[in-house]
Structures are given as structure tokens and as C-alpha cells.
C-alpha positions as CSV (number, residue, x, y, z in Angstrom):
1,M,-37.0,15.7,67.4
2,K,-35.4,16.8,70.7
3,F,-32.3,18.9,70.3
4,S,-30.6,17.1,73.1
5,E,-30.9,13.9,71.1
6,L,-29.3,15.2,67.9
7,F,-25.8,13.8,67.6
8,T,-24.7,16.8,65.5
9,K,-23.5,20.1,66.9
10,T,-23.8,23.6,65.5
11,L,-20.6,25.5,64.8
12,R,-19.8,29.1,65.6
13,E,-17.2,29.6,62.9
14,D,-17.3,28.8,59.2
15,P,-15.4,25.7,58.0
16,A,-12.0,26.9,56.9
17,D,-12.1,25.0,53.6
18,E,-15.5,26.2,52.4
19,V,-16.1,29.3,50.2
20,A,-19.8,29.0,49.1
21,I,-22.4,30.3,51.5
22,N,-24.6,27.2,51.2
23,A,-21.7,25.0,52.3
24,K,-20.7,27.3,55.2
25,L,-24.3,27.6,56.6
26,L,-25.3,23.9,56.0
27,A,-22.1,22.7,57.7
28,R,-22.3,25.1,60.6
29,A,-26.0,24.2,61.2
30,G,-25.3,20.5,61.2
31,F,-27.1,19.6,57.9
32,I,-24.1,18.2,56.0
33,Y,-20.6,16.8,56.6
34,K,-17.8,17.1,54.0
35,E,-16.2,13.7,53.4
36,M,-13.8,15.1,50.7
37,A,-13.9,17.6,47.9
38,G,-17.2,17.3,46.1
39,V,-18.5,14.6,48.4
40,Y,-20.9,15.4,51.2
41,A,-22.9,13.3,53.7
42,Y,-26.4,14.4,54.7
43,L,-27.0,14.4,58.4
44,P,-30.4,14.1,60.1
45,L,-31.4,17.8,59.5
46,G,-30.1,17.8,56.0
47,L,-31.7,14.5,55.1
48,R,-35.1,15.8,56.2
49,V,-34.8,18.7,53.8
50,L,-33.6,16.4,51.0
51,K,-36.6,14.1,51.6
52,K,-38.9,17.1,51.5
53,I,-37.5,18.2,48.1
54,E,-37.8,14.6,46.9
55,G,-41.4,14.4,48.0
56,I,-42.3,17.6,46.1
57,I,-40.6,16.4,43.0
58,R,-42.3,12.9,43.2
59,E,-45.7,14.4,43.6
60,E,-45.3,16.6,40.5
61,M,-43.7,13.8,38.4
62,N,-46.6,11.5,39.3
63,A,-49.1,14.2,38.4
64,I,-47.9,14.2,34.8
65,G,-48.0,10.4,34.5
66,G,-44.5,9.5,35.6
67,Q,-43.8,6.0,36.8
68,E,-40.9,5.6,39.3
69,V,-38.1,3.1,38.8
70,L,-34.7,2.5,40.2
71,L,-32.0,1.7,37.6
72,T,-28.5,0.3,38.2
73,T,-25.4,2.3,39.0
74,L,-23.0,0.0,37.3
75,Q,-23.0,0.5,33.5
76,D,-22.3,-1.8,30.5
77,P,-19.8,-0.1,28.3
78,E,-21.2,-1.7,25.1
79,I,-24.5,0.2,25.1
80,W,-22.7,3.5,25.6
81,K,-20.3,2.7,22.8
82,K,-23.3,2.4,20.5
83,T,-24.2,6.0,21.1
84,G,-20.6,7.3,21.2
85,R,-20.8,8.4,24.8
86,W,-18.3,5.9,26.3
87,D,-15.4,7.9,24.8
88,D,-13.8,10.3,27.4
89,A,-13.4,12.8,24.5
90,V,-17.2,13.0,24.3
91,V,-18.1,12.7,28.0
92,D,-15.1,13.8,30.0
93,N,-16.5,13.2,33.5
94,W,-16.9,9.4,33.6
95,F,-15.9,7.3,36.6
96,K,-14.9,3.9,35.3
97,T,-13.5,0.8,37.1
98,K,-12.1,-2.6,36.3
99,L,-13.9,-5.8,37.2
100,A,-11.9,-8.4,39.3
101,G,-12.6,-11.0,36.6
102,G,-11.6,-8.7,33.7
103,G,-13.4,-6.1,31.8
104,E,-14.6,-2.6,32.6
105,V,-17.8,-1.0,33.8
106,G,-18.9,2.6,34.2
107,I,-20.4,4.3,37.2
108,A,-23.6,6.0,36.2
109,N,-23.6,9.7,35.4
110,T,-26.9,9.6,33.5
111,H,-29.3,6.8,32.3
112,E,-30.5,7.4,28.7
113,E,-28.7,4.3,27.3
114,P,-29.6,1.7,29.9
115,L,-33.2,2.7,30.1
116,V,-33.6,2.6,26.3
117,R,-32.1,-0.9,26.2
118,L,-34.4,-2.0,29.1
119,L,-37.4,-0.8,27.2
120,T,-36.6,-2.8,24.1
121,H,-37.8,-5.7,26.1
122,Y,-41.2,-4.1,26.9
123,V,-42.1,-1.8,24.0
124,S,-43.0,-3.2,20.6
125,S,-46.3,-1.6,19.6
126,Y,-47.8,1.9,19.5
127,K,-50.1,0.7,22.2
128,D,-47.1,0.5,24.6
129,L,-46.4,4.3,24.3
130,P,-46.3,7.0,25.5
131,L,-44.2,6.3,28.6
132,A,-42.6,8.6,31.2
133,L,-40.2,6.9,33.7
134,Y,-38.2,8.6,36.4
135,Q,-36.0,7.8,39.4
136,F,-34.1,9.2,42.3
137,Q,-30.6,7.8,42.1
138,T,-27.1,8.6,43.1
139,K,-25.0,9.8,40.1
140,F,-21.2,10.1,39.9
141,R,-19.4,12.7,37.8
142,N,-15.6,13.1,37.8
143,E,-15.7,16.9,37.9
144,L,-12.3,18.4,37.3
145,R,-13.0,20.9,40.0
146,A,-15.7,20.4,42.6
147,K,-16.9,23.7,43.9
148,S,-19.8,25.8,45.1
149,G,-20.5,23.6,48.1
150,I,-23.3,21.0,47.4
151,M,-24.1,22.6,44.0
152,R,-21.2,21.1,42.0
153,V,-20.1,17.8,43.4
154,R,-18.8,14.4,42.3
155,E,-21.5,12.4,44.0
156,F,-25.1,13.5,44.1
157,I,-28.8,12.4,44.0
158,M,-30.6,13.3,40.8
159,K,-34.2,13.0,39.8
160,D,-34.0,12.0,36.1
161,L,-37.2,11.5,34.0
162,Y,-37.2,10.0,30.5
163,S,-40.1,10.3,28.1
164,F,-40.9,8.1,25.2
165,N,-43.4,9.2,22.6
166,R,-44.8,8.0,19.2
167,S,-44.4,11.3,17.4
168,E,-42.7,14.7,17.6
169,E,-46.1,16.3,18.2
170,E,-46.9,14.0,21.1
171,F,-43.4,14.6,22.5
172,K,-43.7,18.4,22.4
173,E,-47.0,18.2,24.3
174,F,-45.5,16.2,27.1
175,Y,-42.4,18.4,27.1
176,E,-44.5,21.4,27.9
177,Q,-46.3,19.5,30.6
178,C,-42.9,18.8,32.1
179,V,-42.1,22.5,31.9
180,G,-45.2,23.2,33.9
181,A,-44.3,20.5,36.5
182,Y,-40.9,22.0,36.9
183,E,-42.3,25.5,37.5
184,K,-44.6,24.0,40.2
185,I,-41.6,22.3,41.8
186,F,-39.6,25.5,42.0
187,D,-42.6,27.5,43.2
188,R,-43.1,25.0,46.0
189,A,-39.4,25.0,46.9
190,G,-39.5,28.8,47.3
191,I,-37.5,29.9,44.3
192,G,-40.2,30.2,41.6
193,P,-40.3,34.0,41.4
194,I,-36.6,34.2,40.6
195,T,-36.3,31.1,38.4
196,Y,-36.5,31.4,34.6
197,R,-36.9,29.0,31.7
198,T,-33.7,29.5,29.8
199,I,-32.6,28.5,26.3
200,A,-29.3,26.7,26.4
201,A,-27.0,24.3,24.6
202,G,-27.4,20.5,24.7
203,G,-23.9,19.4,25.6
204,S,-23.2,15.7,25.1
205,F,-26.9,14.9,25.4
206,T,-28.3,16.3,22.2
207,T,-27.6,18.8,19.4
208,G,-29.5,22.1,19.0
209,F,-31.1,24.1,21.8
210,T,-32.4,22.8,25.1
211,D,-34.1,24.3,28.1
212,E,-32.6,25.0,31.5
213,F,-34.2,26.5,34.6
214,Q,-31.9,29.2,36.1
215,T,-32.3,30.8,39.5
216,L,-31.0,34.4,39.9
217,S,-28.1,34.4,42.4
218,S,-24.8,36.2,42.9
219,A,-23.4,32.7,43.6
220,G,-24.4,31.6,40.1
221,E,-21.8,30.1,37.6
222,D,-23.9,31.0,34.6
223,I,-24.6,34.3,32.9
224,I,-28.2,34.6,31.5
225,Y,-30.1,37.4,29.7
226,I,-33.7,37.6,31.1
227,D,-36.9,39.2,30.0
228,E,-38.7,39.9,33.3
229,R,-42.1,40.4,31.7
230,K,-42.1,37.1,29.7
231,K,-40.2,35.2,32.4
232,R,-37.9,33.8,29.8
233,A,-34.1,33.9,29.5
234,I,-31.1,32.9,27.3
235,N,-27.9,31.4,28.5
236,K,-24.8,33.4,27.5
237,E,-23.3,30.3,25.8
238,V,-26.0,30.5,23.1
239,Y,-26.8,34.2,23.2
240,N,-27.3,35.1,19.6
241,D,-29.9,36.4,17.2
242,E,-31.2,32.8,16.5
243,A,-31.7,32.0,20.2
244,I,-33.4,35.4,20.8
245,A,-35.8,34.8,17.9
246,R,-36.5,31.2,19.0
247,A,-37.5,32.5,22.4
248,G,-39.7,35.2,20.9
249,L,-37.7,37.9,22.7
250,K,-36.2,41.3,21.9
251,K,-32.6,42.1,22.7
252,S,-33.6,45.5,24.0
253,D,-35.8,43.9,26.7
254,L,-33.1,41.7,28.1
255,R,-30.8,42.3,31.1
256,E,-27.8,40.4,32.2
257,E,-27.8,38.4,35.5
258,K,-25.8,35.7,37.2
259,A,-27.8,32.5,37.9
260,I,-27.6,28.9,39.1
261,E,-28.9,26.1,36.9
262,V,-31.5,24.1,39.0
263,G,-33.0,21.9,36.3
264,N,-32.8,21.0,32.7
265,I,-34.9,19.4,30.0
266,F,-33.5,17.9,26.8
267,P,-35.3,17.1,23.5
268,L,-33.4,14.0,22.4
269,G,-35.2,13.1,19.2
270,V,-34.7,9.5,18.0
271,R,-30.9,9.4,18.4
272,Y,-30.9,6.9,21.3
273,A,-33.8,4.8,20.1
274,E,-32.2,4.3,16.7
275,A,-28.8,3.5,18.1
276,L,-30.1,0.9,20.6
277,G,-33.1,-0.5,18.6
278,L,-36.1,0.9,20.6
279,L,-38.6,0.6,17.8
280,Y,-42.4,0.2,17.8
281,T,-44.9,-0.8,15.2
282,N,-47.4,1.9,14.3
283,E,-51.0,1.6,13.3
284,Q,-49.9,1.2,9.6
285,G,-47.6,-1.6,10.5
286,E,-44.4,0.5,10.1
287,R,-41.4,0.2,12.4
288,K,-40.6,3.6,14.0
289,P,-38.1,4.8,16.6
290,A,-39.5,6.3,19.9
291,V,-39.0,10.0,20.3
292,M,-37.3,10.8,23.6
293,G,-36.7,13.5,26.1
294,S,-34.8,13.6,29.4
295,Y,-35.4,15.9,32.3
296,G,-33.1,16.4,35.3
297,I,-33.1,18.0,38.7
298,G,-30.2,17.6,41.2
299,L,-31.7,17.5,44.7
300,G,-28.5,18.7,46.4
301,R,-28.1,21.5,43.9
302,L,-31.6,22.6,44.5
303,M,-31.1,22.5,48.2
304,G,-27.9,24.5,47.9
305,T,-29.6,27.1,45.7
306,I,-32.4,27.5,48.2
307,V,-29.8,28.3,50.9
308,E,-28.0,30.7,48.6
309,T,-31.2,32.6,48.0
310,H,-32.8,32.3,51.4
311,H,-30.4,33.4,54.2
312,D,-29.4,36.4,56.2
313,E,-26.4,37.3,58.3
314,K,-27.7,35.0,61.1
315,G,-28.3,31.8,59.1
316,I,-30.7,29.9,56.8
317,M,-34.3,30.9,56.2
318,W,-36.0,27.8,54.9
319,P,-39.2,28.1,52.8
320,E,-42.0,26.3,54.5
321,E,-42.4,23.3,52.2
322,V,-38.7,22.3,52.4
323,A,-37.9,23.2,56.0
324,P,-36.6,20.3,58.2
325,F,-39.3,21.2,60.8
326,Q,-42.3,23.5,60.9
327,M,-41.7,24.8,64.4
328,H,-38.6,25.3,66.6
329,V,-39.7,25.3,70.2
330,I,-37.3,26.8,72.7
331,E,-37.7,26.4,76.4
332,I,-36.0,28.9,78.7
333,R,-35.1,26.8,81.7
334,N,-35.2,29.4,84.6
335,Q,-38.7,28.4,85.4
336,K,-40.6,27.6,88.6
337,I,-40.9,24.0,89.6
338,E,-44.5,23.9,88.6
339,N,-43.7,25.0,85.0
340,R,-40.7,22.7,84.3
341,N,-42.8,20.1,82.4
342,V,-44.7,22.6,80.3
343,G,-42.2,22.6,77.4
344,E,-42.3,18.8,77.2
345,K,-46.1,18.9,77.3
346,I,-46.3,21.5,74.5
347,Y,-43.9,19.6,72.4
348,Q,-45.9,16.4,72.7
349,E,-49.2,18.2,72.0
350,L,-47.9,19.9,68.9
351,T,-46.4,16.6,67.7
352,D,-49.6,14.8,68.3
353,A,-51.4,17.5,66.2
354,G,-49.2,16.5,63.2
355,I,-46.8,19.4,63.5
356,E,-43.1,18.7,62.8
357,V,-41.3,20.1,65.9
358,L,-37.6,20.6,66.8
359,Y,-37.7,21.0,70.6
360,D,-34.7,22.7,72.2
361,D,-34.8,21.0,75.6
362,R,-31.0,21.3,76.2
363,E,-29.9,22.0,79.8
364,E,-27.0,24.3,80.6
365,I,-27.4,26.2,77.3
366,S,-28.1,29.9,77.5
367,A,-31.1,31.5,75.9
368,G,-28.8,33.5,73.6
369,E,-27.1,30.3,72.3
370,K,-30.5,28.7,71.7
371,F,-31.7,31.7,69.8
372,A,-28.5,31.8,67.7
373,D,-28.9,28.1,66.9
374,A,-32.6,28.7,65.9
375,D,-31.6,31.5,63.5
376,L,-28.8,29.4,62.1
377,I,-30.9,26.3,61.5
378,G,-33.7,28.4,59.9
379,V,-37.0,26.7,60.8
380,P,-39.8,29.0,59.7
381,T,-41.6,29.4,63.1
382,R,-39.9,29.9,66.4
383,V,-41.8,29.3,69.7
384,V,-40.3,30.5,73.0
385,I,-41.6,29.3,76.3
386,S,-40.4,31.2,79.4
387,E,-41.5,32.2,82.9
388,K,-42.7,35.5,81.4
389,T,-44.9,33.9,78.7
390,L,-46.3,31.2,80.9
391,A,-47.5,33.9,83.3
392,Q,-49.8,34.8,80.5
393,N,-50.6,31.2,79.5
394,A,-48.9,32.0,76.2
395,A,-45.8,31.5,74.2
396,E,-43.8,34.0,72.1
397,V,-44.0,33.2,68.4
398,K,-41.7,34.7,65.8
399,Q,-41.4,33.9,62.1
400,R,-37.8,33.5,60.9
401,S,-38.4,36.0,58.1
402,Q,-39.9,38.7,60.5
403,A,-38.3,40.9,63.1
404,K,-41.0,41.0,65.7
405,A,-42.6,38.3,67.9
406,T,-46.1,38.0,69.1
407,L,-47.7,36.3,72.1
408,V,-49.9,33.4,71.2
409,P,-52.2,31.6,73.7
410,L,-50.9,28.0,74.4
411,E,-54.1,26.5,73.2
412,K,-53.7,28.2,69.8
413,L,-50.0,27.3,69.2
414,R,-50.9,24.6,66.7
415,Y,-52.3,27.3,64.4
416,A,-49.2,29.5,64.6
417,T,-47.1,27.8,61.8
418,K,-46.1,30.0,59.0
């Protein structure tokens, strides 16, 4: 991508209506555009990051046997009434709308009910299970107060996985596989060391305890109590002796921290299968309900959390696997005539080598402005080409997370990514 061809522009000042660091930096750097409270558009740079996150999650879901689907946004009220979740007193963040021909539909906030009904057409025998189905789909939640930038919104893309097993034992085995997959996702996204498996409440999804994944951050909405050595935590909402014992922790080992919920996994039991008739015939000829779990990650929330935990006073510092580009090439244009095509040539060579490059080829822009934009956007590796570096047949290479730059020969630039 050439910077001169980006339709977005960087901003020198924070948006007046944003409080959260993630929203300020992402808007200033041209990653997102705020349509209204709790509703954001993803611009070319932002969409590249979102797709990187999606790709990581897809790889890890496929690795544990997940099959990808895409379910409908419009929801039949009747199936939700069977589980008691159509009632606004139970789920208070529904968006609902009237049909022109009469009747009402819901706009999806989650997909347990429709997927269970779908599977009643495909599952009848123990041979049809286990199953793990997932999707990336836009969800809508009528939040009373949208806040924290892209971390608490009314419209967002979620990865939701649903598992269907023949027994509680089989379910627990898959549940732990999913825990491992989530840990890999957060490691690859750059927040693994500060993210904790956390005991929490089930909300409208299930009774009893569930698991969240909480990332330490001063911007967090949750209070958790962590055991650093065991890498486990308990959400304040369920912080009691029972939860401490369940996690195998000691109160004396726990410390209080603020955190952001970046993922959750719910044991659902047979509640939905019984309500909607998802039954299978076991080897003894008995009809049994499928044992379910659901597993969610909000892609925008994860992206916002990465920004909250990876930035400095100059801008964003993207971890390598989710960065919009691997290299940000800056050409200083006060060059001799014979050097004026070198930047274009280097950009093309790096691109041909399979490196994702943002090339700042803008005319009439000072070096200082280009450097400021590079720091704001936060690509991991910055490459500067100038008269001084070209005199040594080299380029100046600096990692976003480091203070000093080094000279790298032009023929070795492709190996200079972080």
C-alpha cells in the first residue's frame, strides 16, 4: 500500500468525543471511523488488523476440529421463547423490529438457539457427534451505555463457537482443548503474558460458574483477583470461598487488578438441547440430549485491548502477527535525481518478496510528519531511505518498540522485519 493512495488521513488531535485510549489512537491513525455512539466503521488499516485477528482465530478453531458456518442475523422469536431468552427481563439488550407484513423478529446477539434448531435436522445418532461449529458474524446488542471505544459497542463482529457432545466427560475434554486454543490466540495476538483464565458468572447463558479470559489493563471494566504463579484468576462478581476453592487457589496468593474481558467460554449443559429437541440415540438405543458449550471472542474488543496494552505517548505499537503491515518504508525526498526511484524500487522488491509494506511516498510532507505518522500507526518495523543512507547503499531500520535505529544494507532489507 502506498501512503499517497490511502483515502484516510491521520489526525494531530484526539477526537473530542472519545475518552478511551484505543478509540483516540485508532481514530487519529485512520483505522476506524465513528458512525455514532457504539458503532464504528473499519477503514483500510483497521480492516487489515481485524482480518489478521480473524485469521489467527480461524486457524486455532480449525486446529481443534471446528467447522465454519455463517448463520442468519434475523431471529425467529419462537425458538427464543422456548428457552426463556426472548423476554427483555431476561436478556435486556435485544434489538427487535417489526416485519412489514406483521410479526416481530430479533436481530442476533448470540446464536445458541438457532444453531440448536438447525442441528435437529442433522443430528439423530451418537455417530453424528461430537460437533464444533463456529462463525464470524456481526452481532447487535442494545447496550444502555456504549463506552470504552471499540471495546463496548452496539454492533460488533464476534467469533462464536458452539460444541455438541455425547457426554459430560466428552464435553469437558473439548472444553479444555478450547481453553488451550484461546491461550494460543491471545499469545499470538501479543497479550498472552497478561491474560488470565478467570472464573466468572454465567449471566443469561447458563447457571453456575463459567470461564473468562481477562487481560490486565488500567482501562479494564472488571476487577479480578489473580494468582500470578498459577496464571488463574477470579472475577470480583463471584469472589468467594467457593470460587477460590474451585480454582484451587489460596486467598493469600491473590492480588487485585483491573482487567478487560477478551473472551469467554460457557458450559451450557443440556438446557438448550432439551428445550429445542436436540436429541440423539445412543448405542443402547436411548434418546439423550446433546451436551453443549459456547465460546466467544469479540474481534473489535480484542483489537481495542491490544491498543490499550500496546502503545506509548507517540501512538500504537502493534504486535507482529496483528500489525496492518510488517514494514513502514519512509522515503526522504531531498534526494539527487539518480536516487529518486530507489524508494519505489525497494518497495516493489520487498512486496515481491512477500513482505507487507506501507510505503510513505508522499510529496510535500516533511520527514518529521512522516516519522510522527509512522509512530502513530505503529507498524513494527520502520525503514528510512535518505540521501545519507543511500550513500552507504543502506537504509535506516528501527523497530517500533526500540529507541535506536541501525543501518541495514539494501540487499538485506527483506530480513529486517521484527
